[in-house]
py3Dmol code that shows the C-alpha trace and the ligand (Angstrom):
import py3Dmol

protein = """\
ATOM      1  CA  UNK A   1       0.000   0.000   0.000  1.00  0.00           C
ATOM      2  CA  UNK A   2       1.355   3.434  -0.983  1.00  0.00           C
ATOM      3  CA  UNK A   3       0.752   6.065   1.694  1.00  0.00           C
ATOM      4  CA  UNK A   4       2.023   9.540   2.362  1.00  0.00           C
ATOM      5  CA  UNK A   5       1.442  13.209   2.912  1.00  0.00           C
ATOM      6  CA  UNK A   6       1.754  16.591   1.257  1.00  0.00           C
ATOM      7  CA  UNK A   7       3.404  19.137   3.570  1.00  0.00           C
ATOM      8  CA  UNK A   8       3.171  22.753   2.423  1.00  0.00           C
ATOM      9  CA  UNK A   9       2.407  26.299   3.634  1.00  0.00           C
ATOM     10  CA  UNK A  10      -1.246  27.255   3.058  1.00  0.00           C
ATOM     11  CA  UNK A  11      -1.941  30.972   2.568  1.00  0.00           C
ATOM     12  CA  UNK A  12      -4.565  32.201   5.036  1.00  0.00           C
ATOM     13  CA  UNK A  13      -7.995  32.689   3.432  1.00  0.00           C
ATOM     14  CA  UNK A  14      -6.786  31.776  -0.069  1.00  0.00           C
ATOM     15  CA  UNK A  15      -8.925  28.650  -0.343  1.00  0.00           C
ATOM     16  CA  UNK A  16      -8.881  28.320  -4.149  1.00  0.00           C
ATOM     17  CA  UNK A  17      -5.148  28.986  -4.340  1.00  0.00           C
ATOM     18  CA  UNK A  18      -4.413  26.370  -1.658  1.00  0.00           C
ATOM     19  CA  UNK A  19      -6.742  23.866  -3.302  1.00  0.00           C
ATOM     20  CA  UNK A  20      -5.112  24.484  -6.704  1.00  0.00           C
ATOM     21  CA  UNK A  21      -1.709  23.766  -5.198  1.00  0.00           C
ATOM     22  CA  UNK A  22      -2.933  20.485  -3.674  1.00  0.00           C
ATOM     23  CA  UNK A  23      -4.696  19.380  -6.858  1.00  0.00           C
ATOM     24  CA  UNK A  24      -1.657  20.214  -9.024  1.00  0.00           C
ATOM     25  CA  UNK A  25       0.617  18.237  -6.709  1.00  0.00           C
ATOM     26  CA  UNK A  26      -1.626  15.214  -6.190  1.00  0.00           C
ATOM     27  CA  UNK A  27      -2.405  15.007  -9.905  1.00  0.00           C
ATOM     28  CA  UNK A  28       1.241  13.850 -10.201  1.00  0.00           C
ATOM     29  CA  UNK A  29       1.029  11.472  -7.226  1.00  0.00           C
ATOM     30  CA  UNK A  30       0.634   7.741  -7.352  1.00  0.00           C
ATOM     31  CA  UNK A  31      -0.703   6.732  -3.944  1.00  0.00           C
ATOM     32  CA  UNK A  32      -3.480   4.809  -2.209  1.00  0.00           C
ATOM     33  CA  UNK A  33      -3.743   7.187   0.754  1.00  0.00           C
ATOM     34  CA  UNK A  34      -2.644  10.803   1.146  1.00  0.00           C
ATOM     35  CA  UNK A  35      -2.969  12.933   4.279  1.00  0.00           C
ATOM     36  CA  UNK A  36      -3.103  16.756   4.065  1.00  0.00           C
ATOM     37  CA  UNK A  37      -2.633  19.264   6.920  1.00  0.00           C
ATOM     38  CA  UNK A  38      -5.255  20.427   9.413  1.00  0.00           C
ATOM     39  CA  UNK A  39      -7.269  23.389   7.969  1.00  0.00           C
ATOM     40  CA  UNK A  40      -5.241  22.909   4.778  1.00  0.00           C
ATOM     41  CA  UNK A  41      -7.209  25.241   2.512  1.00  0.00           C
ATOM     42  CA  UNK A  42      -8.386  27.944   4.951  1.00  0.00           C
ATOM     43  CA  UNK A  43      -5.275  28.629   7.033  1.00  0.00           C
ATOM     44  CA  UNK A  44      -5.107  28.421  10.815  1.00  0.00           C
ATOM     45  CA  UNK A  45      -4.950  31.664  12.793  1.00  0.00           C
ATOM     46  CA  UNK A  46      -8.486  33.027  12.869  1.00  0.00           C
ATOM     47  CA  UNK A  47      -9.011  36.389  14.514  1.00  0.00           C
ATOM     48  CA  UNK A  48     -12.810  36.467  14.772  1.00  0.00           C
ATOM     49  CA  UNK A  49     -15.812  34.176  14.821  1.00  0.00           C
ATOM     50  CA  UNK A  50     -17.019  35.903  11.657  1.00  0.00           C
ATOM     51  CA  UNK A  51     -13.863  34.777   9.836  1.00  0.00           C
ATOM     52  CA  UNK A  52     -14.470  31.186  10.897  1.00  0.00           C
ATOM     53  CA  UNK A  53     -18.087  31.366   9.747  1.00  0.00           C
ATOM     54  CA  UNK A  54     -17.038  32.855   6.404  1.00  0.00           C
ATOM     55  CA  UNK A  55     -14.375  30.218   5.723  1.00  0.00           C
ATOM     56  CA  UNK A  56     -16.202  27.175   7.102  1.00  0.00           C
ATOM     57  CA  UNK A  57     -17.983  24.871   4.683  1.00  0.00           C
ATOM     58  CA  UNK A  58     -20.678  22.250   4.601  1.00  0.00           C
ATOM     59  CA  UNK A  59     -19.537  18.644   4.575  1.00  0.00           C
ATOM     60  CA  UNK A  60     -19.796  16.929   2.152  1.00  0.00           C
ATOM     61  CA  UNK A  61     -21.546  19.464  -0.102  1.00  0.00           C
ATOM     62  CA  UNK A  62     -19.136  22.406   0.302  1.00  0.00           C
ATOM     63  CA  UNK A  63     -16.659  23.296  -2.446  1.00  0.00           C
ATOM     64  CA  UNK A  64     -13.490  22.000  -0.726  1.00  0.00           C
ATOM     65  CA  UNK A  65     -14.883  18.520  -0.046  1.00  0.00           C
ATOM     66  CA  UNK A  66     -16.389  18.372  -3.546  1.00  0.00           C
ATOM     67  CA  UNK A  67     -13.074  19.286  -5.144  1.00  0.00           C
ATOM     68  CA  UNK A  68     -11.267  16.677  -3.037  1.00  0.00           C
ATOM     69  CA  UNK A  69     -13.841  14.070  -4.093  1.00  0.00           C
ATOM     70  CA  UNK A  70     -13.212  14.867  -7.797  1.00  0.00           C
ATOM     71  CA  UNK A  71      -9.470  14.509  -7.199  1.00  0.00           C
ATOM     72  CA  UNK A  72      -9.842  11.248  -5.254  1.00  0.00           C
ATOM     73  CA  UNK A  73     -11.996   9.766  -8.026  1.00  0.00           C
ATOM     74  CA  UNK A  74      -9.632  10.873 -10.784  1.00  0.00           C
ATOM     75  CA  UNK A  75      -6.497   9.646  -8.987  1.00  0.00           C
ATOM     76  CA  UNK A  76      -8.186   6.609  -7.384  1.00  0.00           C
ATOM     77  CA  UNK A  77      -6.805   7.504  -3.947  1.00  0.00           C
ATOM     78  CA  UNK A  78      -8.152   8.095  -0.465  1.00  0.00           C
ATOM     79  CA  UNK A  79      -7.510  11.621   0.856  1.00  0.00           C
ATOM     80  CA  UNK A  80      -7.751  12.762   4.482  1.00  0.00           C
ATOM     81  CA  UNK A  81      -7.825  16.550   4.779  1.00  0.00           C
ATOM     82  CA  UNK A  82      -8.567  19.120   7.485  1.00  0.00           C
ATOM     83  CA  UNK A  83     -11.079  21.926   7.001  1.00  0.00           C
ATOM     84  CA  UNK A  84     -13.349  24.235   9.010  1.00  0.00           C
ATOM     85  CA  UNK A  85     -16.807  22.631   8.906  1.00  0.00           C
ATOM     86  CA  UNK A  86     -20.091  24.501   9.236  1.00  0.00           C
ATOM     87  CA  UNK A  87     -22.968  22.487  10.708  1.00  0.00           C
ATOM     88  CA  UNK A  88     -25.996  24.586  11.639  1.00  0.00           C
ATOM     89  CA  UNK A  89     -24.863  27.268  14.085  1.00  0.00           C
ATOM     90  CA  UNK A  90     -21.677  25.392  15.000  1.00  0.00           C
ATOM     91  CA  UNK A  91     -18.239  25.370  13.382  1.00  0.00           C
ATOM     92  CA  UNK A  92     -15.947  22.371  13.877  1.00  0.00           C
ATOM     93  CA  UNK A  93     -12.258  21.828  13.182  1.00  0.00           C
ATOM     94  CA  UNK A  94     -12.853  18.741  11.050  1.00  0.00           C
ATOM     95  CA  UNK A  95     -11.180  16.321   8.684  1.00  0.00           C
ATOM     96  CA  UNK A  96     -12.923  14.673   5.759  1.00  0.00           C
ATOM     97  CA  UNK A  97     -12.126  11.261   4.333  1.00  0.00           C
ATOM     98  CA  UNK A  98     -12.870  10.904   0.614  1.00  0.00           C
ATOM     99  CA  UNK A  99     -12.023   8.196  -1.888  1.00  0.00           C
ATOM    100  CA  UNK A 100     -12.602   6.816  -5.382  1.00  0.00           C
ATOM    101  CA  UNK A 101     -16.236   6.055  -4.493  1.00  0.00           C
ATOM    102  CA  UNK A 102     -16.851   9.563  -3.094  1.00  0.00           C
ATOM    103  CA  UNK A 103     -17.404  10.831   0.444  1.00  0.00           C
ATOM    104  CA  UNK A 104     -16.411   8.353   3.164  1.00  0.00           C
ATOM    105  CA  UNK A 105     -16.706  10.247   6.443  1.00  0.00           C
ATOM    106  CA  UNK A 106     -15.880  13.190   8.655  1.00  0.00           C
ATOM    107  CA  UNK A 107     -14.091  13.490  12.001  1.00  0.00           C
ATOM    108  CA  UNK A 108     -14.526  16.547  14.244  1.00  0.00           C
ATOM    109  CA  UNK A 109     -11.471  17.414  16.387  1.00  0.00           C
ATOM    110  CA  UNK A 110     -11.963  16.289  19.970  1.00  0.00           C
ATOM    111  CA  UNK A 111      -9.227  18.182  21.817  1.00  0.00           C
ATOM    112  CA  UNK A 112      -9.125  21.799  20.656  1.00  0.00           C
ATOM    113  CA  UNK A 113      -5.793  23.649  21.037  1.00  0.00           C
ATOM    114  CA  UNK A 114      -5.217  27.210  22.305  1.00  0.00           C
ATOM    115  CA  UNK A 115      -7.459  29.818  20.583  1.00  0.00           C
ATOM    116  CA  UNK A 116      -9.308  27.135  18.613  1.00  0.00           C
ATOM    117  CA  UNK A 117     -11.331  26.878  21.832  1.00  0.00           C
ATOM    118  CA  UNK A 118     -12.654  30.418  21.156  1.00  0.00           C
ATOM    119  CA  UNK A 119     -13.909  29.679  17.674  1.00  0.00           C
ATOM    120  CA  UNK A 120     -14.752  25.992  17.260  1.00  0.00           C
ATOM    121  CA  UNK A 121     -17.154  23.673  19.026  1.00  0.00           C
ATOM    122  CA  UNK A 122     -15.498  20.594  20.558  1.00  0.00           C
ATOM    123  CA  UNK A 123     -15.901  17.645  18.213  1.00  0.00           C
ATOM    124  CA  UNK A 124     -18.803  15.284  18.833  1.00  0.00           C
ATOM    125  CA  UNK A 125     -18.108  12.480  16.362  1.00  0.00           C
ATOM    126  CA  UNK A 126     -15.793  10.418  18.561  1.00  0.00           C
ATOM    127  CA  UNK A 127     -12.994   8.421  17.000  1.00  0.00           C
ATOM    128  CA  UNK A 128     -14.043   6.488  13.940  1.00  0.00           C
ATOM    129  CA  UNK A 129     -12.453   3.808  11.790  1.00  0.00           C
ATOM    130  CA  UNK A 130     -13.106   3.239   8.102  1.00  0.00           C
ATOM    131  CA  UNK A 131     -12.210   0.187   6.025  1.00  0.00           C
ATOM    132  CA  UNK A 132     -10.763   1.580   2.771  1.00  0.00           C
ATOM    133  CA  UNK A 133      -9.848  -1.798   1.274  1.00  0.00           C
ATOM    134  CA  UNK A 134      -6.107  -2.263   1.750  1.00  0.00           C
ATOM    135  CA  UNK A 135      -6.319  -1.054   5.383  1.00  0.00           C
ATOM    136  CA  UNK A 136      -8.535   0.227   8.168  1.00  0.00           C
ATOM    137  CA  UNK A 137      -7.846   3.886   8.838  1.00  0.00           C
ATOM    138  CA  UNK A 138      -8.706   6.197  11.706  1.00  0.00           C
ATOM    139  CA  UNK A 139      -8.377   9.957  12.010  1.00  0.00           C
ATOM    140  CA  UNK A 140      -7.241  12.279  14.783  1.00  0.00           C
ATOM    141  CA  UNK A 141      -6.302  15.940  14.364  1.00  0.00           C
ATOM    142  CA  UNK A 142      -3.130  17.616  15.638  1.00  0.00           C
ATOM    143  CA  UNK A 143      -3.401  18.219  19.429  1.00  0.00           C
ATOM    144  CA  UNK A 144      -5.393  14.979  19.795  1.00  0.00           C
ATOM    145  CA  UNK A 145      -1.937  13.345  19.883  1.00  0.00           C
ATOM    146  CA  UNK A 146      -1.424  14.837  23.376  1.00  0.00           C
ATOM    147  CA  UNK A 147      -4.176  12.523  24.647  1.00  0.00           C
ATOM    148  CA  UNK A 148      -2.997   8.906  24.324  1.00  0.00           C
ATOM    149  CA  UNK A 149      -6.647   7.900  24.612  1.00  0.00           C
ATOM    150  CA  UNK A 150      -7.235   9.144  21.048  1.00  0.00           C
ATOM    151  CA  UNK A 151      -4.741   6.812  19.358  1.00  0.00           C
ATOM    152  CA  UNK A 152      -5.645   3.998  21.785  1.00  0.00           C
ATOM    153  CA  UNK A 153      -9.343   4.309  20.998  1.00  0.00           C
ATOM    154  CA  UNK A 154      -8.602   4.178  17.268  1.00  0.00           C
ATOM    155  CA  UNK A 155      -6.402   1.084  17.762  1.00  0.00           C
ATOM    156  CA  UNK A 156      -9.061  -0.619  19.885  1.00  0.00           C
ATOM    157  CA  UNK A 157     -11.559   0.046  17.092  1.00  0.00           C
ATOM    158  CA  UNK A 158      -9.242  -1.666  14.625  1.00  0.00           C
ATOM    159  CA  UNK A 159      -7.378   1.192  12.958  1.00  0.00           C
ATOM    160  CA  UNK A 160      -4.179   0.050  11.268  1.00  0.00           C
ATOM    161  CA  UNK A 161      -3.150   3.492  10.030  1.00  0.00           C
ATOM    162  CA  UNK A 162      -3.778   6.680  12.007  1.00  0.00           C
ATOM    163  CA  UNK A 163      -4.175   9.631   9.665  1.00  0.00           C
ATOM    164  CA  UNK A 164      -3.152  12.786  11.516  1.00  0.00           C
ATOM    165  CA  UNK A 165      -3.730  16.149   9.793  1.00  0.00           C
ATOM    166  CA  UNK A 166      -1.840  18.741  11.849  1.00  0.00           C
ATOM    167  CA  UNK A 167      -0.818  22.378  12.265  1.00  0.00           C
ATOM    168  CA  UNK A 168       1.828  21.774  14.941  1.00  0.00           C
ATOM    169  CA  UNK A 169       3.444  24.659  16.772  1.00  0.00           C
ATOM    170  CA  UNK A 170       4.759  22.885  19.897  1.00  0.00           C
ATOM    171  CA  UNK A 171       7.943  20.875  19.294  1.00  0.00           C
ATOM    172  CA  UNK A 172       7.080  17.530  20.857  1.00  0.00           C
ATOM    173  CA  UNK A 173       4.782  15.683  18.482  1.00  0.00           C
ATOM    174  CA  UNK A 174       7.255  14.328  15.893  1.00  0.00           C
ATOM    175  CA  UNK A 175       9.255  12.559  18.624  1.00  0.00           C
ATOM    176  CA  UNK A 176       6.107  11.378  20.388  1.00  0.00           C
ATOM    177  CA  UNK A 177       4.272   9.736  17.502  1.00  0.00           C
ATOM    178  CA  UNK A 178       6.735   6.800  17.487  1.00  0.00           C
ATOM    179  CA  UNK A 179       5.546   6.077  21.041  1.00  0.00           C
ATOM    180  CA  UNK A 180       1.871   6.346  20.041  1.00  0.00           C
ATOM    181  CA  UNK A 181       2.626   3.849  17.241  1.00  0.00           C
ATOM    182  CA  UNK A 182       4.672   1.499  19.420  1.00  0.00           C
ATOM    183  CA  UNK A 183       2.115   1.377  22.225  1.00  0.00           C
ATOM    184  CA  UNK A 184      -0.698   0.640  19.752  1.00  0.00           C
ATOM    185  CA  UNK A 185       1.168  -1.247  17.004  1.00  0.00           C
ATOM    186  CA  UNK A 186      -0.216   1.009  14.309  1.00  0.00           C
ATOM    187  CA  UNK A 187       1.152   3.105  11.476  1.00  0.00           C
ATOM    188  CA  UNK A 188       0.702   6.876  11.643  1.00  0.00           C
ATOM    189  CA  UNK A 189       0.872   9.492   8.925  1.00  0.00           C
ATOM    190  CA  UNK A 190       1.240  12.936  10.503  1.00  0.00           C
ATOM    191  CA  UNK A 191       0.881  15.708   7.925  1.00  0.00           C
ATOM    192  CA  UNK A 192       1.944  19.036   9.347  1.00  0.00           C
ATOM    193  CA  UNK A 193       2.208  22.389   7.571  1.00  0.00           C
ATOM    194  CA  UNK A 194       5.115  24.806   7.249  1.00  0.00           C
ATOM    195  CA  UNK A 195       5.320  28.599   7.299  1.00  0.00           C
ATOM    196  CA  UNK A 196       3.945  31.006   9.881  1.00  0.00           C
ATOM    197  CA  UNK A 197       0.955  33.259  10.539  1.00  0.00           C
ATOM    198  CA  UNK A 198       0.754  36.484  12.568  1.00  0.00           C
ATOM    199  CA  UNK A 199      -2.694  37.886  11.958  1.00  0.00           C
ATOM    200  CA  UNK A 200      -4.585  40.777  13.540  1.00  0.00           C
ATOM    201  CA  UNK A 201      -1.709  41.760  15.835  1.00  0.00           C
ATOM    202  CA  UNK A 202      -1.503  38.293  17.388  1.00  0.00           C
ATOM    203  CA  UNK A 203       1.778  36.595  18.286  1.00  0.00           C
ATOM    204  CA  UNK A 204       3.328  34.794  15.339  1.00  0.00           C
ATOM    205  CA  UNK A 205       2.632  31.073  15.128  1.00  0.00           C
ATOM    206  CA  UNK A 206       5.423  29.148  13.422  1.00  0.00           C
ATOM    207  CA  UNK A 207       4.475  25.715  12.186  1.00  0.00           C
ATOM    208  CA  UNK A 208       7.180  23.096  12.601  1.00  0.00           C
ATOM    209  CA  UNK A 209       6.921  20.938   9.465  1.00  0.00           C
ATOM    210  CA  UNK A 210       8.563  17.570  10.194  1.00  0.00           C
ATOM    211  CA  UNK A 211       5.607  15.608   8.852  1.00  0.00           C
ATOM    212  CA  UNK A 212       6.310  11.911   9.162  1.00  0.00           C
ATOM    213  CA  UNK A 213       5.277   8.330   8.519  1.00  0.00           C
ATOM    214  CA  UNK A 214       5.851   6.041  11.499  1.00  0.00           C
ATOM    215  CA  UNK A 215       5.695   2.230  11.592  1.00  0.00           C
ATOM    216  CA  UNK A 216       4.045   0.003  14.232  1.00  0.00           C
ATOM    217  CA  UNK A 217       7.318  -0.681  16.069  1.00  0.00           C
ATOM    218  CA  UNK A 218       8.101   3.005  16.328  1.00  0.00           C
ATOM    219  CA  UNK A 219      10.485   3.397  13.393  1.00  0.00           C
ATOM    220  CA  UNK A 220      10.269   6.733  11.593  1.00  0.00           C
ATOM    221  CA  UNK A 221      10.035   5.635   7.950  1.00  0.00           C
ATOM    222  CA  UNK A 222      10.358   9.186   6.701  1.00  0.00           C
ATOM    223  CA  UNK A 223      10.428  12.642   8.279  1.00  0.00           C
ATOM    224  CA  UNK A 224      10.087  15.801   6.174  1.00  0.00           C
ATOM    225  CA  UNK A 225      12.218  18.911   6.754  1.00  0.00           C
ATOM    226  CA  UNK A 226      10.975  21.770   8.949  1.00  0.00           C
ATOM    227  CA  UNK A 227      10.497  24.349   6.236  1.00  0.00           C
ATOM    228  CA  UNK A 228      10.151  22.949   2.717  1.00  0.00           C
ATOM    229  CA  UNK A 229       7.141  21.631   0.844  1.00  0.00           C
ATOM    230  CA  UNK A 230       7.263  17.891   0.490  1.00  0.00           C
ATOM    231  CA  UNK A 231       5.157  15.247  -1.166  1.00  0.00           C
ATOM    232  CA  UNK A 232       6.139  11.957   0.483  1.00  0.00           C
ATOM    233  CA  UNK A 233       4.802   8.603  -0.665  1.00  0.00           C
ATOM    234  CA  UNK A 234       6.150   5.290   0.530  1.00  0.00           C
ATOM    235  CA  UNK A 235       5.203   1.643   0.483  1.00  0.00           C
ATOM    236  CA  UNK A 236       3.971   0.011   3.692  1.00  0.00           C
ATOM    237  CA  UNK A 237       2.383  -3.326   4.541  1.00  0.00           C
ATOM    238  CA  UNK A 238      -0.685  -2.663   6.735  1.00  0.00           C
ATOM    239  CA  UNK A 239      -0.501  -6.293   7.912  1.00  0.00           C
ATOM    240  CA  UNK A 240       2.402  -5.192  10.147  1.00  0.00           C
ATOM    241  CA  UNK A 241      -0.216  -3.409  12.273  1.00  0.00           C
ATOM    242  CA  UNK A 242      -2.421  -6.489  12.672  1.00  0.00           C
ATOM    243  CA  UNK A 243      -0.048  -8.605  14.757  1.00  0.00           C
ATOM    244  CA  UNK A 244      -0.300  -7.327  18.333  1.00  0.00           C
ATOM    245  CA  UNK A 245       1.939  -9.993  19.907  1.00  0.00           C
ATOM    246  CA  UNK A 246       4.790  -8.374  21.847  1.00  0.00           C
ATOM    247  CA  UNK A 247       6.185 -11.720  23.040  1.00  0.00           C
ATOM    248  CA  UNK A 248       4.619 -15.206  22.892  1.00  0.00           C
ATOM    249  CA  UNK A 249       3.191 -14.325  26.349  1.00  0.00           C
ATOM    250  CA  UNK A 250       2.092 -10.730  25.743  1.00  0.00           C
ATOM    251  CA  UNK A 251      -0.593  -9.480  23.410  1.00  0.00           C
ATOM    252  CA  UNK A 252      -0.763  -5.706  23.379  1.00  0.00           C
ATOM    253  CA  UNK A 253      -4.488  -5.081  23.357  1.00  0.00           C
ATOM    254  CA  UNK A 254      -5.775  -8.378  24.739  1.00  0.00           C
ATOM    255  CA  UNK A 255      -3.699  -8.022  27.906  1.00  0.00           C
ATOM    256  CA  UNK A 256      -5.011  -4.608  28.905  1.00  0.00           C
ATOM    257  CA  UNK A 257      -6.237  -4.587  32.554  1.00  0.00           C
ATOM    258  CA  UNK A 258      -9.239  -2.390  31.979  1.00  0.00           C
ATOM    259  CA  UNK A 259     -10.736  -2.822  35.445  1.00  0.00           C
ATOM    260  CA  UNK A 260      -7.550  -1.347  36.951  1.00  0.00           C
ATOM    261  CA  UNK A 261      -7.554   1.715  34.715  1.00  0.00           C
ATOM    262  CA  UNK A 262     -10.498   3.379  36.433  1.00  0.00           C
TER     263      UNK A 262
END
"""
ligand_1 = """\
4
LIG
C -2.923 22.037 17.050
O -3.730 21.269 17.552
N -3.172 22.657 15.910
C -1.628 22.267 17.697
"""
view = py3Dmol.view(width=600, height=400)
view.addModel(protein, "pdb")
view.setStyle({"model": 0}, {"cartoon": {"style": "trace"}})
view.addModel(ligand_1, "xyz")
view.setStyle({"model": 1}, {"stick": {}})
view.zoomTo()
view.show()
């Protein structure tokens, strides 16, 4: 299975421009699964609720999801991509999953980071797993990594690959995802963005790049640089995530002592 990410620097508010860049790049990509950053077409640093409302879109009928569906059908790939979602009066920091057969699902970010808490409603979808054929995939968004429960829940639900659209500003995630993968025996594709934003007089946020693909035993298969765009695609065997035996006497998920975790 060919999986990867496209790390780049979205321009705030330039949705069509950002989408064009993604479509141009992925039209040259040969992959089964591609992860894009969190809020990949809108940008990240909102300064008002009105801005969020203006840039948020319906899922799946909004223009960004529709364009991703066209791309996924044309390229016969599954795409996981972050966007601001409008649902009634609420806006969510969401990620859509689309594929060759169209819309697959939507995840709404559970653990909102920093000023996201001012503008987005906390996600209410819970952690979901989709069978896309060659593998079962789950989605968490950026700061969800800080809560080991997110990756654990996805693993318990059968995810073999965790797709992780991100806009990381803290330094710790790239070195922590190998632990999330090791402790759950799953692959992870973290797609971060690069560049920085300093909007409306706010402190500059610098995004740390370093997108990566990590294997179930914690090996970093590839890590992107901090600052450059990168399309990364590599071959993995999702079956490596199905064997949860640590030793002949220890099975990772079976041996959990749930009654003692309360
Ligand atoms: C983050 O959750 N965007 C750090």
